[in-house]
VEXVO-206809 format. One line per 5 residues: number of its first residue (from 1); their letters; for each residue x, y, z of N, C-alpha, C. Coordinates in steps of 0.02 Angstrom, whole numbers, plus 50000, padded with zeros to 5 digits. Each point is the difference from the previous one (the first is absolute). Layout:
residues N
NUM) A) X,Y,Z,X,Y,Z,X,Y,Z  ...
END
This chain:
residues 64
1) MEKEK) 48128,50099,49793,49993,50040,50060,50065,50037,50013  49995,50065,50013,50059,50041,50013,50022,49992,50072  50065,49992,50009,50027,49993,50068,49999,50067,50035  49989,49997,50064,50000,50060,50041,50073,50020,50014  50015,50065,49997,50068,50023,50014,50015,49992,50074
6) MRLTE) 50060,49977,50014,50021,49992,50069,50018,50068,50028  49978,50012,50060,50015,50063,50033,50043,49983,50061  50057,50033,50004,50045,49988,50056,49995,50057,50050  50000,49983,50063,50001,50051,50052,50069,50033,50001  50006,50056,50034,50065,50032,50006,50049,49953,50036
11) EDQSL) 49976,49963,50048,50042,49952,50036,50025,49945,49952  49955,49975,49957,50019,49950,49950,50052,50028,49952  49989,50061,49977,50047,50032,49954,50069,50009,50032  50000,50021,50062,50063,50009,50037,50038,49935,50008  49963,49947,50017,50031,49934,50007,50029,49976,49934
16) LLKIL) 49963,50009,49947,50023,49979,49934,50064,50037,49981  50001,50065,50011,50061,50039,49985,50060,49977,50041  49989,49988,50064,50055,49976,50043,50029,49935,49974  49955,49954,49979,50023,49936,49974,50037,50009,49934  49974,50043,49956,50034,50012,49936,50070,50025,50010
21) FKQRY) 50009,50046,50047,50067,50026,50014,50044,49949,50035  49971,49965,50049,50039,49951,50038,50026,49944,49954  49959,49977,49954,50019,49947,49954,50038,50026,49939  50009,50065,49997,50036,50033,49945,49964,49991,49933  49935,49995,50002,49961,49994,49939,49980,50067,49969
26) ASELL) 50002,50053,50040,49978,50065,49976,50041,50022,49939  50066,49996,50005,50042,50021,49944,49992,49952,49941  49988,49937,50013,49989,49951,49946,49936,50016,49962  49948,50019,50036,49937,50019,49967,50009,50062,49957  50037,50049,50026,50013,50060,49961,50042,49985,49938
31) SCELA) 50048,49956,50007,50042,49980,49943,49957,49967,49946  49955,49957,50020,49955,49967,49953,49953,50050,49966  49976,50047,50038,49956,50052,49972,50038,50040,49946  50061,50019,50016,50041,50037,49951,50012,49958,49937  50018,49937,50009,50013,49956,49943,49938,49992,49957
36) DIESD) 49942,49993,50031,49937,49993,49963,49985,50063,49960  50011,50057,50029,49988,50064,49966,50048,50007,49941  50064,49986,50013,50051,50007,49948,49990,49951,49943  49970,49943,50014,49987,49950,49948,49931,50008,49968  49966,50054,50017,49932,50014,49975,49950,49946,50018
41) LKDSD) 50012,49966,50055,49952,49951,50025,49945,50035,50041  50017,50060,50025,49952,50040,50038,50000,50070,49972  49941,50028,49997,49994,50071,49981,50015,50042,50060  50036,50055,49989,50017,50045,50055,50015,50068,49972  49984,50051,50039,50021,50066,49979,50070,50014,50027
46) HVHYL) 50030,50052,49975,50070,50016,50016,50007,50016,50075  49951,50034,50029,50004,50018,50071,50001,49938,50044  49956,49951,49985,49999,49938,50039,50067,49964,49994  50025,49996,49940,50065,49966,49990,50055,50033,50041  50003,50066,49998,50052,50035,50038,49992,49990,50075
51) RVARL) 49939,50001,50024,49988,49989,50071,50023,49930,50022  49984,49950,49959,50020,49931,50016,50077,49995,49998  50030,50030,49949,50073,49997,49993,50035,50033,50059  49975,50058,50021,50031,50035,50057,49992,49960,50064  49942,49972,50011,49989,49960,50060,50045,49938,49998
56) FDRLR) 50006,49969,49943,50044,49941,49994,50072,50020,50017  50023,50056,49974,50069,50023,50016,50008,50013,50074  49950,50031,50030,50004,50014,50072,50004,49936,50041  49960,49951,49983,50002,49936,50037,50066,49964,49989  50023,50000,49938,50063,49966,49984,50058,50033,50036
61) NADM) 50001,50066,50002,50054,50036,50033,49997,49994,50076  49939,49989,50027,49993,49990,50072,50013,49928,50020  50009,49957,49950,50013,49929,50011,49945,49968,50042  49937,50013,49979,49943,49972,50037,49981,49934,49970
END
C-alpha cells in the first residue's frame, strides 16, 4: 500500500521554518545537501546546486 503524501498548511510550513532557523538546522541541512550532491549520493542539476550553495553562503554569513 502506498503512503499518502503529507500536506502541510502554510501555518505548519511557517512554524517548521521558524524552528529550523531557531535551532540552526537550516544551514546544516543545506550543508548535507551540498555534501550529498558533491559525493554523487544525490542527483542534481547545476542550477539546483548553485542555488543551494548560494543560500548556504547567505545563511552562514548571516550567522543564522
